[in-house]
Backbone bond lengths (Angstrom), bond angles and torsions (degrees), N, CA, C in turn:
res aa  C-N    CA-C-N  psi(-1)  N-CA   C-N-CA  omega(-1)  CA-C   N-CA-C  phi
1 X - - - 1.451 - - 1.585 110.17 -
2 X 1.268 120.75 139.55 1.473 122.92 179.31 1.467 110.45 -87.00
3 X 1.371 113.65 136.99 1.541 116.65 -178.05 1.502 106.99 -69.89
4 X 1.412 117.55 156.00 1.503 122.22 177.75 1.546 110.15 -71.84
5 X 1.250 111.92 144.73 1.420 120.04 -179.73 1.510 109.36 -80.17
6 X 1.366 119.85 138.74 1.426 125.64 -177.18 1.538 106.26 -111.23
7 X 1.310 115.61 115.62 1.517 119.95 -177.11 1.457 114.94 -85.19
8 X 1.300 122.67 -9.58 1.454 127.67 -173.18 1.537 112.73 -137.58
9 X 1.140 121.22 152.12 1.488 128.35 170.02 1.571 108.29 -68.78
10 X 1.274 115.52 -24.24 1.522 114.92 -172.49 1.555 108.04 -114.93
11 X 1.398 117.53 167.81 1.402 119.45 177.28 1.588 109.37 -153.47
12 X 1.242 116.07 153.31 1.436 123.96 175.95 1.501 110.34 66.82
13 X 1.323 117.81 -128.17 1.590 122.29 -170.64 1.529 106.74 -70.62
14 X 1.319 120.59 -33.58 1.476 119.02 173.21 1.478 114.65 -58.86
15 X 1.334 119.18 -47.19 1.366 120.02 179.80 1.519 114.95 -63.09
16 X 1.311 116.61 -34.19 1.430 123.14 174.14 1.595 111.92 -64.84
17 X 1.376 115.12 -40.82 1.430 118.83 179.89 1.642 109.20 -69.54
18 X 1.262 112.22 -40.56 1.556 114.87 179.93 1.557 106.92 -62.86
19 X 1.351 115.66 -44.11 1.381 114.47 -175.78 1.570 113.61 -67.69
20 X 1.350 116.82 -35.15 1.470 121.93 173.98 1.490 112.34 -58.58
21 X 1.427 115.09 -43.72 1.433 119.72 178.53 1.372 112.57 -64.47
22 X 1.409 119.91 -47.07 1.458 123.61 176.44 1.504 109.60 -52.84
23 X 1.361 117.62 -47.22 1.440 120.47 -173.57 1.471 112.54 -59.92
24 X 1.404 116.68 -37.39 1.411 121.17 -179.86 1.484 114.47 -68.72
25 X 1.399 111.42 -36.22 1.433 114.77 178.07 1.542 110.52 -70.09
26 X 1.337 119.25 -40.51 1.457 118.84 179.71 1.483 114.75 -69.54
27 X 1.319 114.83 -37.32 1.519 117.47 -178.20 1.476 116.13 -80.02
28 X 1.311 121.68 -27.91 1.414 123.89 -173.52 1.554 115.15 -128.00
29 X 1.258 120.58 -49.94 1.460 121.42 -174.50 1.594 111.10 -67.72
30 X 1.343 115.19 -47.60 1.475 119.24 -174.65 1.501 112.02 -65.70
31 X 1.379 119.34 -45.91 1.479 118.66 177.75 1.516 110.94 -64.74
32 X 1.371 124.31 -34.31 1.514 118.94 176.34 1.484 110.49 -70.47
33 X 1.327 118.63 -37.90 1.455 119.72 176.69 1.510 113.30 -65.16
34 X 1.401 116.69 -38.87 1.525 117.63 172.97 1.486 114.67 -62.63
35 X 1.374 117.09 -39.00 1.472 120.42 176.04 1.468 111.78 -63.97
36 X 1.340 122.12 -42.14 1.379 125.43 174.37 1.413 117.92 -60.59
37 X 1.318 115.27 -44.68 1.492 118.62 179.51 1.608 108.23 -71.95
38 X 1.301 118.40 -35.07 1.457 120.48 177.79 1.530 107.43 -61.31
39 X 1.399 120.16 -44.42 1.468 119.50 -178.69 1.517 111.98 -67.47
40 X 1.382 115.62 -42.19 1.547 120.63 -179.96 1.520 107.58 -59.03
41 X 1.324 121.09 -36.82 1.496 122.39 -172.87 1.518 102.12 -76.79
42 X 1.390 123.30 -40.49 1.399 123.96 -178.68 1.490 114.74 -63.97
43 X 1.288 123.99 -22.82 1.410 123.82 -179.64 1.507 113.26 -97.96
44 X 1.406 119.41 4.08 1.384 125.70 176.04 1.564 112.45 -59.00
45 X 1.366 118.36 -51.96 1.484 115.41 -179.67 1.538 114.17 -56.19
46 X 1.392 112.25 -35.73 1.533 115.08 178.71 1.496 108.77 -65.90
47 X 1.316 121.26 -41.24 1.460 123.84 -177.14 1.548 107.06 -64.25
48 X 1.347 119.20 -42.80 1.452 121.68 -173.92 1.537 107.92 -71.43
49 X 1.310 121.02 -36.65 1.343 122.13 176.16 1.563 116.18 -64.32
50 X 1.390 107.10 -39.67 1.535 112.52 177.35 1.546 109.15 -66.81
51 X 1.297 120.14 -39.07 1.376 124.03 178.85 1.575 114.01 -60.33
52 X 1.255 111.26 -42.74 1.558 120.42 177.74 1.478 114.29 -81.41
53 X 1.329 115.77 -0.44 1.508 119.62 -176.52 1.526 109.50 53.57
54 X 1.315 116.58 47.45 1.502 120.97 174.80 1.465 111.63 -60.09
55 X 1.348 120.62 127.03 1.549 112.83 178.80 1.545 114.10 -74.96
56 X 1.308 119.78 2.33 1.400 120.18 179.45 1.525 109.21 -114.31
57 X 1.396 116.47 35.91 1.380 121.46 -173.96 1.484 113.38 -64.07
58 X 1.314 118.97 -44.02 1.524 122.53 177.43 1.506 114.36 -55.62
59 X 1.350 113.39 -38.95 1.502 118.68 175.01 1.481 111.90 -64.62
60 X 1.347 119.29 -43.56 1.451 125.22 -179.69 1.557 106.80 -62.66
61 X 1.364 119.89 -40.26 1.310 124.07 -175.76 1.582 107.18 -63.71
62 X 1.285 116.42 -49.01 1.495 121.30 177.47 1.480 109.22 -60.98
63 X 1.225 120.60 -41.88 1.488 121.79 -178.92 1.536 106.19 -62.27
64 X 1.372 121.05 -39.66 1.487 118.84 178.00 1.421 114.55 -67.25
65 X 1.450 119.44 -33.46 1.412 121.86 176.24 1.575 110.23 -67.60
66 X 1.368 111.59 -42.77 1.539 113.90 178.84 1.491 111.15 -62.81
67 X 1.354 118.87 -32.69 1.458 122.37 179.31 1.518 109.42 -62.84
68 X 1.346 114.71 -39.88 1.554 116.73 174.36 1.435 113.88 -56.94
69 X 1.347 117.82 -42.87 1.461 125.34 178.65 1.574 111.84 -62.10
70 X 1.291 112.64 -46.24 1.453 119.34 -179.61 1.434 118.07 -91.26
71 X 1.330 113.85 26.90 1.485 119.16 176.17 1.577 122.29 62.11
72 X 1.332 113.87 28.49 1.389 119.35 -176.64 1.417 120.79 88.68
73 X 1.224 117.62 1.37 1.503 122.20 -171.00 1.614 108.32 -67.38
74 X 1.307 117.76 -37.29 1.433 125.27 -174.11 1.559 110.93 -87.83
75 X 1.314 118.40 -11.10 1.437 123.30 -177.57 1.519 116.99 -53.25
76 X 1.445 117.21 -43.87 1.422 118.51 176.70 1.518 113.49 -63.99
77 X 1.298 118.37 -31.47 1.499 117.29 174.36 1.447 112.07 -66.66
78 X 1.415 117.14 -43.47 1.446 116.22 175.58 1.553 117.37 -60.19
79 X 1.307 114.61 -36.31 1.406 122.93 175.09 1.495 112.45 -61.91
80 X 1.374 115.60 -48.14 1.474 118.64 172.25 1.517 117.46 -61.06
81 X 1.332 112.60 -42.20 1.452 118.92 178.58 1.514 114.27 -57.63
82 X 1.357 111.15 -39.60 1.505 116.81 -176.66 1.518 111.83 -71.96
83 X 1.391 117.36 -22.84 1.371 116.76 177.66 1.517 116.18 -98.08
84 X 1.450 114.84 -1.72 1.526 114.99 179.18 1.497 108.71 -80.45
85 X 1.288 114.30 163.42 1.442 123.81 173.67 1.532 106.84 -97.50
86 X 1.370 113.19 125.60 1.495 114.12 -179.67 1.472 110.72 -78.11
87 X 1.288 112.48 96.31 1.529 122.16 -176.15 1.542 111.86 -69.26
88 X 1.260 115.07 -43.56 1.576 118.01 176.69 1.517 113.46 -63.89
89 X 1.334 110.29 -39.69 1.647 116.60 178.90 1.509 106.40 -62.27
90 X 1.363 116.24 -38.53 1.503 119.88 -177.48 1.588 108.94 -69.15
91 X 1.255 116.74 -38.45 1.466 119.68 179.67 1.487 109.96 -68.81
92 X 1.316 119.01 -35.90 1.486 122.45 -178.22 1.502 114.73 -82.35
93 X 1.320 118.04 -34.94 1.398 120.23 -174.15 1.530 114.67 -114.25
94 X 1.351 114.24 -13.28 1.439 120.63 -178.84 1.558 117.43 83.16
95 X 1.288 115.38 7.65 1.347 118.44 176.20 1.628 106.25 -149.22
96 X 1.313 109.65 155.25 1.538 112.38 176.33 1.530 113.54 -106.18
97 X 1.281 117.30 20.32 1.375 122.16 174.95 1.460 111.64 -127.21
98 X 1.362 116.02 149.31 1.348 122.42 -178.38 1.600 108.84 -94.36
99 X 1.405 112.88 109.91 1.433 115.15 -172.14 1.477 110.50 -82.36
100 X 1.280 119.34 -20.55 1.565 121.61 178.84 1.556 109.92 -69.27
101 X 1.300 114.37 158.11 1.432 117.01 179.12 1.600 111.62 -102.48
102 X 1.262 112.44 23.88 1.562 117.39 -173.21 1.552 111.97 -75.71
103 X 1.237 122.33 -28.85 1.489 123.34 -172.46 1.471 114.32 -94.22
104 X 1.283 119.05 0.25 1.471 121.84 -172.34 1.594 112.50 -57.90
105 X 1.271 114.07 159.34 1.462 116.83 175.10 1.566 110.40 -74.32
106 X 1.226 115.80 156.07 1.384 125.20 -178.82 1.556 112.06 -67.33
107 X 1.294 115.11 116.02 1.457 119.80 176.65 1.571 107.43 -116.66
108 X 1.275 118.34 97.67 1.478 120.39 -166.82 1.494 108.68 -62.95
109 X 1.290 120.29 -42.00 1.489 119.55 -172.39 1.634 105.12 -73.11
110 X 1.216 119.16 -46.36 1.498 121.78 178.65 1.502 111.42 -58.32
111 X 1.281 119.30 -46.64 1.453 124.17 175.10 1.547 113.58 -57.18
112 X 1.266 114.29 -43.00 1.496 118.31 -176.58 1.514 109.03 -73.60
113 X 1.402 118.75 -32.62 1.499 117.08 172.17 1.533 113.93 -70.32
114 X 1.242 119.24 -34.73 1.468 122.38 173.07 1.534 112.16 -59.69
115 X 1.255 117.52 -44.21 1.521 118.81 -179.84 1.505 116.34 -66.27
116 X 1.365 114.03 -30.98 1.453 121.57 179.72 1.478 113.07 -71.40
117 X 1.362 117.85 -35.49 1.426 119.63 -178.68 1.528 112.71 -90.41
């Protein structure tokens, strides 16, 4: 007689507990993690442009937001734009960096500290 095949390492109540845990991960934790990673990736061009003091930072921020609306289709354009050198801005203003602090990302704690002092 052939022994019965065992499809899992677990059996009985342990199998039910493992299946319940796996279902919670698949239904709730994985989608939340995927959404978080998606949002973090979509703000990367904005962070790159801010670090490089790109003079068109506000336009890159807007393109990142539009990319979220259009399902990420515009994100590669924002990524490329963040890494490009603004040639026409350099011709007009003599520099390819924005020296003003007007286009920086919102830093709530830093902004609150500036207002108090």
